[in-house]
DRENDREN-957739 format. One record per residue: residue in three letters; x, y, z of N, C-alpha, C in turn. Coordinates in steps of 0.1 Angstrom, whole numbers, plus 5000, padded with zeros to 4 digits. Example, Ala and Ser with C-alpha at 12.3 -4.5 7.8 and 13.67 -1.06 7.14 Angstrom:
<nodes>
ALA513249435078512349555078513249675078
SER512849785071513749895071512950005079
</nodes>
This chain:
<nodes>
MET548551884527547551784523546251854520
ALA545751824508544551884503543251824509
LEU542251904512540951854517540051824505
LYS539451704505538551674495537451574500
ALA536351574494535151494498535251354491
ARG534951254499534951124493533951034500
LEU533550924494532550834500533250704506
ASN532850674518533450554524532350454528
ILE532550334528531550224532532050174545
ARG531150184555531550134569530450054574
GLN530849944580529849854587530049854602
SER528949884609528949894623527649844629
GLN527649814642526449774649526149874660
ASN524849904661524449994672522949964675
LEU522549994687521249964692520350084690
VAL519250064683518250164681517150144690
MET516950244699515850234709514650294703
THR513750204698512450244693511550284705
PRO510550364702509550394713508950264719
GLN508650164711508150044716509149964725
LEU510449964722511449904730511549984743
MET511550114742511750194754510550174764
GLN509350164758508150134766508149994772
SER508649894765508749764770509749754781
ILE510849824780511749824792511149894804
LYS510349994801509750074812508749984819
LEU508049894812507049804818507649714829
LEU508949674827509549584836509749634850
GLN509949764851510249824864508949884871
LEU507849874864506549924870506049824880
SER505549874891504849784901503449744895
ASN502849654902501549604897500449714897
ILE500549804906499549914906499850014895
GLU501150044893501450134882501250074868
LEU501449944867501149874855499649874852
SER498749854862497349854860496849994855
ALA497450104861497150234856497550264842
PHE498750214838499250234825498350154815
VAL497950034818497049954809495750024808
GLU495150074818493850144818493950264808
SER495050344809495250454800495350414785
GLU495950294783496050244769494750194764
ILE493950134773492550094769491650204765
GLU491850314773491050434770491450504756
ARG492750494753493250554741493050464729
ASN493150334730493150244719491750174718
PRO491050194707489750124706489849974704
LEU490949924700491149784697491549704710
LEU491749764721492149694733490849684742
GLU490749564747489649534757490149464769
ARG489649494780490049424792489249294794
LEU489949194797489349064799489049044813
GLU487749044816487349034830487448884835
VAL487448874848487648734854486548644850
GLN485348694850484148614847484048574833
ASP484848644824484848604810485648474807
GLU486448434817487248304815486348184816
ALA485148194822484348074823482948114818
PRO482748134805481448174800480448064800
GLU479248094800478147994801477947924788
GLU478447984777478347924764479647924757
LYS479847824749481047814741481147924730
ARG482347954725482448054715481748004702
SER481547884700480947834688479447844689
GLY478947884700477447904702476747784708
GLU477547674711476847564717476847574732
PRO475747544739475747554753476647464760
VAL477247514771478147434779477347354790
GLY477747224792477047144802475847074796
GLU474947034805473746964801472747054795
PRO472047014784471047104779469847124788
VAL469247244788468047264796466847204789
ALA466147124796464947054790463847154788
GLU463047134778461947224775460847194785
PRO460047294789458947264799457947174793
ALA457647064801456746964796455347004799
SER454346934794452946964796452246844802
GLY451146874809450346774815451046684825
ALA450846554823451346454833452846444832
ASP453446494821454946484820455646564831
GLN454946674836455546754846455546704860
GLU454846594862454746534875455746424877
THR456546424887457546324890457346284905
ASN457046154907456846104921455746184928
GLY454746224921453646304928453946444930
GLU455146494926455446634928455646704914
ALA455246824913455346904901456746964901
GLU457446934890458846984888458747124881
LEU459147234888458947364883460047394873
PRO459747454861460747494852461447624857
ASP462547654850463447774854462647904853
TRP461747904843461048034841459948064851
MET459547964859458447984868458948064880
PRO458148164885458648244897458648164909
THR459648194918459748124931458748174941
GLU458648114952457748154963457948294967
LEU459248334968459548474973459048574962
GLU459348534949458948634939457348634938
THR456748524941455248524940454648614951
ASN455248594964454748674975455048824973
SER456248854967456548984964455649044954
ALA455348974944454349024934452949044940
ALA452548954949451248964955451249094964
ILE452349114971452349234980452349354971
SER453049354960453049474951451649494945
ASP450949384942449649404936448649464947
ARG448849424960448049484970448349634972
LEU449649664971449949804972449349884960
ASP449449824948448949894937447449914938
SER446749814943445249824944444949924955
GLY445749934965445550044975445750174970
LEU446750194961447050324955445950364946
GLU445350264939444250304930443050374937
ASN442950344950441850414957442250564959
VAL443550584960444050724962444050794948
PHE444650724938444750774925443850684916
PRO442550724914441750644905442150664891
ASP441550574882441950584868441850724863
ASP442950784860442950914856444050924845
PRO443650974833444750974823445851074827
GLY445551164836446651264840447651204849
HIS447451084855448351024865448650884860
THR449950864856450450734852451050664864
ASP451350544863452050464873453350524877
ALA454050574867455350634870455250764878
GLU454050834877453950954885453450934898
ARG452950814901452350794914453450774925
PRO453350834936454450814946454450674952
GLY455650624953455750484959455650374948
VAL455250404936455150304926456450304917
ARG457050194916458250184908458050084896
ASP458950104887458850014875459549884878
ARG458749774880459349644884459949584872
SER459649624860460249564848461749604846
THR462049724851463449774850464249764862
SER463649744874464349744886464049614894
PRO464949524894464649394901464549414916
ILE463949314922463749314937465049324944
GLY465149404954466349414962467449514956
GLU467249564944468249664938467849804942
PRO468649874949468350014953468250104941
THR467150184941466950274930466750414935
SER467050514928466750644932465250674929
VAL464750774936463250804936462950854922
GLY461950784916461450834903462250824891
SER463550774892464450774881464750634876
GLY464650534885464950394881466350364880
GLU467250464883468750444882469150394896
PRO470250304896470750254909471350374917
ILE471150364930471650464939473150444941
ASN473950544940475350534942475650554957
LEU475850444964476050454979477250524983
GLU478250524974479550594977479350744978
ALA478250794971478050944972477550984986
PHE477050884994476650915008477750885018
ALA478850845014479950815023480450935029
ALA480850935042481351045049482751085043
GLN482951215041484151265036485251265047
GLU486451235044487551225053487751365059
ILE487851365073488051495080489551515081
THR489951635077491351675078491551735092
LEU492851745096493251815108492751955109
ARG492852025098492452165097490952175100
ASP490152085094488652085096488352055110
HIS489051965116488851915130489052035139
LEU490152105137490552215146489652335144
SER489252365131488352475128487052455135
ALA486452335135485152305141485252335156
GLN486352295162486452325177486652465180
ALA487452535171487752675174486552765172
ALA485552715164484352795163483452795176
LEU483752705185483052695198483752775209
LEU484852845206485652915216485153055218
ALA484253105210483653235211484753345210
PHE485553335200486653435198485953565193
THR486653675195486253805188486553795174
PRO485953875165486253875151487753885148
GLN488553965155489953975153490653845157
LYS490253795168490953665173490553545164
SER489353555158488953445149489853445137
VAL490253565132491153575120492553515124
ILE492953545136494253495141494153345143
ALA493053295148492953145150492953075136
SER492253135127492253065113493553065107
ASP494353175109495753175103496653075110
LEU496553065123497352975131497052825127
ILE495752795125495352665122495852625108
ASP495852725099496452695085497852665086
ARG498652705096500052685097500452565105
VAL499452485110499752365117500152255107
ASP501352185109501752085099501051955102
GLU501351855094500651725094500951655107
ASP502051685114502251625127501551685139
GLY500951805136500151875146500951985153
TYR502052025148502952125154502752265147
MET502852365154502852505149504252565150
ARG505052545139506452575140506752725137
ASP505852805132506152935128506253025141
ASP506953135139507153225150505953315153
PRO505353305164504153385167504353535165
ALA505653585168505953725167505853765152
LYS506353685143506253715129504853715124
ILE504053615129502653615126501853735130
ALA502153785142501553905147501854025139
GLU503154035134503554145126502954135112
ARG502754025107502154005094500654045094
LEU499953995105498554025106498254165111
GLY499254235116498954365122498254355136
ALA498454245143497854215156498954225167
SER498554235179499454235190499954095193
GLN501154085198501753955202500953895213
ASP500453975222499653915233498453845228
ASP497753905218496553835212496953705205
VAL498053705198498453585191498853475201
TYR499553505211499953405221498653355229
ALA497753445231496553405238495753315230
VAL495553335217494853245208495553115207
LEU496853125206497652995205497452915217
ALA497452975229497252895241495852835241
ALA494852905236493552845235493452725226
LEU494152745214494152635205494952505210
GLN495852535219496652415224495752335234
GLY494652385237493652305246492652225238
LEU492852225224491852145216492352005215
GLU491451925209491751785207492351765192
PRO493251675190493851585200494851655209
THR495051605221495851675231497251685226
GLY497851805227499251825223499351895209
VAL498151915203498151985190498552135192
CYS499052195181499552335181500752355190
ALA501352255194502552275202503752325193
ARG504652395199505752455192507052365192
SER507052265201508152175202507752045208
LEU508651945207508251815213508151825228
GLN508951905234508851915249507451975253
GLN506952075245505652135248504552035245
CYS504651955235503651865231503451755242
LEU504651705247504551605258504051665271
ALA504451795273503951865285502451885285
LEU501851915273500451935272499651805275
GLN500251695270499551565273499651525287
LEU500851555294501051515308500151605317
ARG499951735313499151825321497751775321
GLU497251725309495851675309495651555318
ARG496751475319496651355328497051385342
ASP497251515345497651565359498951485363
ARG499851475354501151415358502351505355
LEU502151635353503251725350503751785363
ASP504451695371505051745384506451795381
PRO507151855390508451915388509451805383
ALA509351685388510251575383510051545369
MET508751535365508451505351508851615342
GLN508651745347509051855339510551855336
ALA511351825347512751815345513151705335
LEU512451595335512751485326512451535311
ILE511351605310511051655296512051765291
ASP512551845301513551945297514851885293
ASN515051755297516351695294516151565285
LEU515451585275515151465266516451425259
ASP517451515257518651475251519451375260
LEU519351395273519951295282519251155281
LEU517951165279517151045278517450965265
ALA517751045254518150985242519550915243
LYS520350975251521750925253521750815263
ARG520650795270520450685280521350715292
ASP521550845295522350885307521450885319
PHE521150765324520150755335520650805348
ALA521950795350522550845363522350995364
SER522551075353522351215353520951245355
LEU520051175348518651195349518051175364
LYS518551075370518151055384518551165393
SER519751225390520251335398519451465395
ILE519151485383518451605379517051605384
CYS516351485382514951475386514751455400
GLY515751415407515651385422514851265425
VAL514951155417514151035419515050915419
ASP514550805424515350685423515150605410
ARG515750485410515650415397514250365394
ASP513450325404512050275401511250395396
ASP511350505402510550625398510950665384
LEU512250655381512650695367512150605357
VAL512150475360511550375351510050405348
ASP509350435359507950465357507750585349
MET508550695351508450815343508750785329
MET509750705326510050675312508950595305
GLN508250515312507150435307505950535303
GLU505750635312504750735309505050815297
ILE506350845295506750925283506550845271
GLN506850715271506650625260505150605256
ALA504250625266502850605263502250735256
LEU502950845255502450965249502550955234
ASP501951055227501951055213502751175208
PRO503951155203504751265198504251335185
ARG503351275179502751325166501251325167
PRO500651415174499151415177498351435164
GLY498951495154498151525141498251405131
SER499051305134499251195124497951115122
ALA497051125131495751045129494951105118
PHE495151235115494451305104495251315092
SER496351245091497251265079496451215067
ALA496651295056495951255044496651145036
SER497851125039498651025031498250885037
VAL497950795028497550665031498550565025
ALA499050475033499950375028499350285018
ALA499950275006499350184996499550035000
PRO498549954998498649815001499649744991
VAL500349654997501349574989500749444985
SER500649414972500149294967501349214961
PRO501549084965502649004960502448984945
ASP503648984938503648954924503848804921
VAL504448734931504748594930504348524943
PHE503748404942503548314953504448204953
VAL505048174964505948054966505347964976
ARG505047844972504447744981505247614981
GLU505247544992505947414992505147304985
ALA505747234976505047134969505147004977
HIS504346904972504246774979505546694978
ASP506346714967507546644965508746714972
GLY508546814980509646884987510246994980
ASN509847014968510347134960509447254963
TRP509647364955508947484957508047504945
HIS506847534947505847574936505747724935
ILE506147774923506247914921505247954910
GLU504348054913503348094903503148244905
LEU502748304894502448444893501048474900
ASN500948594906499648634911498748684900
GLN497848594896496948634885496148754887
GLU495848784900494948904902495649034899
THR496949034900497649164897498149174883
LEU497849074874498249074860497149134852
PRO497349244845496349304836496049204825
ARG494849184821494449094811493749174800
VAL494349184788493849264777493749174765
LEU492849204756492649134744492649234732
VAL493049184721493049274709491749234701
ASN490849324699489649304692489849314677
ARG490249204671490549194657489249194648
ASP488149144654486949154646486449294644
TYR486649374654486349514652487249584641
TYR488449544642489449604632489049554618
SER488649424616488349374603487049434597
ARG486149474606484949534601485049684598
VAL485849754606485949894605487049944594
PHE488149874594489249914585488849914570
PRO488149814565487749824550486749944547
ALA486049984557485050094555485650234556
VAL486950234560487650364562488250414549
SER487950534545488450584532489550694535
ASN489550754546490450864549491850794553
GLU492950854547494250794549494650824564
THR494250934570494650964584493950864593
GLU492750824590492050734598492550594597
LYS493050554584493650424582494950414590
GLU495750524590497050524597496750504612
PHE495650574617495350554631494950414634
MET494150344626493750214629494950114628
VAL495850134619497050054618497950074630
ASP498050194634498850224646498250164659
CYS496950174660496250114671496449964671
LEU496349894660496549754659498049714663
GLN499049784658500349754661500649774676
THR500049884682500249914696499649814704
ALA498449764701497749664708498549534708
ASN499049494696499749364695501049374704
TRP501749494703502949514711502649504726
LEU501549564730501249574744500949434750
THR500249354743499949214747501149134748
LYS502049154738503349074737504249124749
SER504249254751505149304762504649254776
LEU503349254778502849204790503149054793
ASP503148984782503448834783504948824786
GLN505748894779507248884782507548934796
ARG506849034801507149084814506748974824
ALA505648914823505248804832506248694832
GLN506648654820507648544819508948574825
THR509448704823510648744829510648744844
ILE509548794850509348794864509348654870
LEU508748564863508648424867510048364867
LYS510848394856512248334855513048384867
VAL513048514869513848574880513448514893
ALA512148504896511648454909512048304911
THR512048234900512448094901513848074904
GLU514748154898516148154901516448194915
ILE515748304920515948354934515648244944
VAL514448174942514048064951515047954950
GLY515547924939516547814938517847854945
GLN518247974945519448014951519248024967
GLN518048074971517848094985516947984991
ASP517147864987516347754992516547735007
MET517747745012518047725026517347835035
PHE517247955029516548055037515148025039
LEU514447975029513047945030512847825039
VAL513847735041513647625049514047655064
HIS515247725066515747735079515747885085
GLY515547985076515448115081516648205077
ILE516648325083517648425078519048395080
ARG519348305090520748265093521348195080
HIS520448145072520948065060520748145047
LEU520548275048520448355036521848375030
LYS521848335017523148335010523448465003
PRO524648505002524948624994524648604980
LEU524048704974523548694960523648834953
ASN524048834941524048964933523348944920
LEU523149054914522349054901523048984890
LYS524348984890525048924879524848774879
SER524948714891524748564891523348524887
VAL522348604890521048564885520948594870
ALA521448704865521448734851522148624843
ASP523248574848524048474840523248344840
ALA522548314851521848184852520648184843
ILE519948294841518748294832519048354818
LYS520348384816520848434803520148564799
MET520148654808519648794806520648894810
HIS520449014806521349124810521149164825
GLU522149214831522049244845521149364847
SER521049454838520149564839518649524838
THR518349414831517049364830516649304843
VAL517549234849517249174863517049284873
SER517849384872517649504881516249564880
ARG515749584868514449634866513349544871
VAL513549414869512549324873512449314888
THR513549334895513449324910513049454916
SER512749554909512349684915510849684917
ASN510349714929508949724932508249594930
LYS508949474931508249344930508349274944
PHE507249204947507249134960506948994958
MET507448914968507248764967506648714981
MET505548644980504948584992505548444994
THR506248425005506848305008506248245021
PRO506548125025506148075038506648145049
ARG507748225048508348305058507848455058
GLY506948485049506448625049506548685035
LEU506248815035506248885022507548965021
PHE508348945011509649005009509749074995
GLU510449184995510749244982511849164975
PHE511849164962512849084955514249124959
LYS514449254961515749304964516249254978
PHE515349214986515749164999516749044998
PHE516548964988517348844986518748874981
PHE519048994976520349034971521149104982
THR522049034988522849094998524349074995
SER525149155001526649144999527249025006
ALA528348985002529048875008530148915018
ILE530248835029531248855039532048725039
GLN533348735037534148615035534248535049
ALA534448405047534648315058536148305062
THR536448275075537848275079538548155074
ASP537848045071538547925067538347895052
ASN538248005045538048005030536847915026
GLY535847915035534647835032533647925025
GLU532347885026531347955019531048085025
ALA530948195017530748325022529448335030
HIS529348445038528148465046527448585041
SER526048585042525348705038525348815048
ALA525348935043525449055052524149055061
ALA523049015056521749015064521848915075
SER522448805072522548705083523548745094
VAL524548815090525548865099524948975108
ARG524149065102523449165110522449095120
ASP521848985116520948915125521748855137
ARG522948805134523748755145524148865155
ILE524548985149524949095158523749135167
LYS522549145161521449185169521149085180
LEU521248955177520948845187521948855198
MET523248875195524348885205524149005214
THR523749115209523549235218522249215226
ASP521249145221519949125229520149035240
GLU521048935238521248825248522448855257
GLU523148965256524348985263524049005278
ASP525048975286524948985301525049135304
PRO524149195312524249335316525549365323
ALA526149265330527349295337528549275328
LYS528349225316529449205306528949235292
VAL528849365290528349415277529449395267
LEU529049345255529949315244530349445237
SER531649465236532149575227532249535213
ASP532549625204532649595190533749495187
ASP534849505195535949415193535549275198
ALA534749265209534349135214533349075204
ILE532549155197531649095187532449045175
VAL533449115171534349075160534948935164
ASP535448925176536148795180535048685180
ALA533848715185532848605185532448565171
LEU532348655162531948625148533148545141
ARG534348585144535448515138535548375143
ASN535148345156535148215161534048135154
ASP533048195149531948125141532348115126
GLY533548165123533948145109533648265100
ILE533348385106532948495098534148595099
ASP534748635088535848725088535248865085
ILE535248945096534649075095535549175102
ALA535549305098536249405104535449475114
ARG536149545123535449615134534549735129
ARG535049805119534249915114533049865107
THR533049745101531849685095530849645106
VAL531349595118530449565129529749695134
ALA530549805135530049935139528949985129
LYS529249965116528250015106526949935107
TYR527049805108525849725109525049755122
ARG525849775133525149805146524449945145
GLU525050045139524350175138523150165128
SER523250085118522150075109520950005115
MET521149925126520049865133519649945145
HIS520250065147519950155158520250095171
ILE521350015172521849955184522850055190
PRO522650095203523650185209525050125210
SER525950205213527350165216527350085229
SER528550015231528649935243528650025256
VAL529150145255529050235267527650275270
GLN526850305260525450345262524650225267
ARG524950105261524149985265524449945279
ARG525749965283526149925297525450025307
ARG525450155303524850255312523350225313
GLU522650195302521250165303520950045310
LYS521649935308521249815315521649815329
LYS522649885333522949905347521849985354
ALA521350085348520350165354519050085355
LEU518650015345517449935345517549815355
ALA518749755355518849645364519249675378
GLY519549805381519949845394521349805398
ILE522249785388523549745391524349865394
LYS525149875405525949985409527249985402
</nodes>
């Protein structure tokens, strides 16, 4: 068969991902904080984009130039200004406070004239204590001699880090120059939890110092605030805090040395090792719980970002739910077409014309994408509220199983679109603040072929059963399975074990051992 070139006509469909489409898809999964940052960057880059401030929504004058509300009357003259024997002051007349302030300022000026008589070499701006009242209103803080407002944030105290806190205390320990270098190196190696996890022997070898000096400096640093800092292990951190409280007796030291048994809730072995009875062991455990296992966390630089809801859900008067977007988290931008119409005809360079056209297209696309994003979030939130109505009324026991496909089919969108919308979005409901993904849970079948149960509601049932169980009759996983099946929930034992472990609930053996020790049951 001979090879030859030929032309074929083929018709096919494919999706072309333009940069605008890719950016529009990206906007859906951004949180409100990330979206605000993206819009700010676009406003800085695009001269046709303007941010619409909140106060711009209620201007004092209409766009046509006509004043809003009642017109302001012109100041009358003579007897027309008197009404019922009282003079009606116009808006432009100074108030009593302004009059008194002006009088005080005049007195100050007259007093300064005695110090600085009329001299062409000294102006009012050069006289100390005299400010320009025409450019700085009363009550507005200004910098000395400049007339510019004072930036109070510049005087705010800088956040102190753990390293700065320890270095300031170490400077008071009167170390020798060699030990000061060792102390500085050790402080640099303290992690954000306050622990010094590096090997002192290796530090001594690297610095060319003796191990005795390194251990001596480390022991001195372990006496700094916060108590427990520079410890090399959790046991040492707790021991330092107990020693400061004068509670590090042999029994407490034995308890600290056997934290693994405390984690396993093996109270019988702990009572034998520590040589104490049940009441003393309970008191010792309460003292351990009152300690801080992370003494350096108070100086951590990481700050949790506040969560702002994207949607508010309120109960309406007719019994339905009122759903609205949080307007404070929605970026508001405008396209300045007037500026474009004035600038574009005056541009003669082709490169500049292409730039202006691109800016206009990008601005139009951004405003349209933001509107589509808001409408999509509202659609998804409305469908979620409609599906989880019983949860909002009665609580988590009535949370229904829900998946992305059911919501996507209801609002006639793709499942991937719903997935992007539910990422990093939060809903404020009468029952609290929840992420959109909280309402999407897997289904657990019912025993009588009835309505399926949500996995979240089943976990809540398991937690309630273990919290209310009799210490003399601790429920095993099989017993929990039987109880749930009696309630119409068809669940396997391994599923119960998985849910129990995800909620950090110990096994039945550990719970029985713990409750017997705490309740004094032999």
